[in-house]
N, C-alpha and C positions, 0 to 999 in steps of 0.2 A: 504493499499499500504506499510506502514511503517514496517508491519510485514514481508513482502516478502523482503524487503531490510535487515532487521537484520538477516534473515536466510541466505542470500547469503554472508554476510560478513565473512571474515576469521577471526580467532581469532588473537589477538595481539601476536606479537612475543615473548614477555616476559611471556606469559602464556603457552607457549610450553615448555615441558621438554627437548626436543632435543636442543633447543636453549640454554639453561642453561648448558647442558652437553658440547656442541661445544665451547661456549665461557668461561664457568666456568672453565674447566679444565686447559687451557692454563693460564688463569688469576691466578689461584692458583700456578701454577709452576713459574710465574714471580715473585709473591710475595715471594715464598719460596727462590728463587735464589737471590733476593735482600736482604732478611733477612741473607742468608749464607754469602753474601759479606760483609755485616754490621758486622757480628760476626768476620769474618776473618780479617777485617781491624781493628777493635777496640780490639780485643783479641789476637793480634799476640805476639809471644814470643819475649823477648829482644834479641838482637844480642849478641853474645859472643865475648869478646876480644880474641886476639891471645893467650895470656896466659891462659885464661879459656878454650879455645878449645883444647889445648894440653893434659890437664888432667895430672895425676900423672904418672910418669914412674916408673916401678918396679925396675930400677936401684938405685933409691934413698931410697928405702925401707930397713928396718932392716931385720936381718934374721928371726925374729919372725913373722913379718908382711908378708914375703915372704912365711913361712910355713903356715900362715892362709889363703893365697891365692891359695895354692896348690890344693885343691879340685876343685875349680873354673877353675883353668888353665887346669887341667886334663879334666873336663867336656867339656870345650870349644874345646880342641884339639881333643877329641873323636868325638864330634859333627862335627867338620870340616873334619876329616879324616876317621872316622869309625873304627879306630884301637884303641884297648884299650891295653895300656902298663902299667901293674901294677908295674913293677919294678922301674919306674921313681919316 
């Protein structure tokens, strides 16, 4: 009689691959999100003061420094407007 009972019993839920798929996927996502939150909280960038945030103004640069920045300024203006003015 014990052989009939063992044949009629369903397998345990942890022996089924679908159970691991259904419960394992969301569990991995929860662990990954908690890891992301931990990294975001502990690795955050320091806040800038008002002076650090303003950066360097081109008005305070010397003529040589302004000439050194000229290619970058042209490229920025060309990227923003799409017009290339070689005379400037």
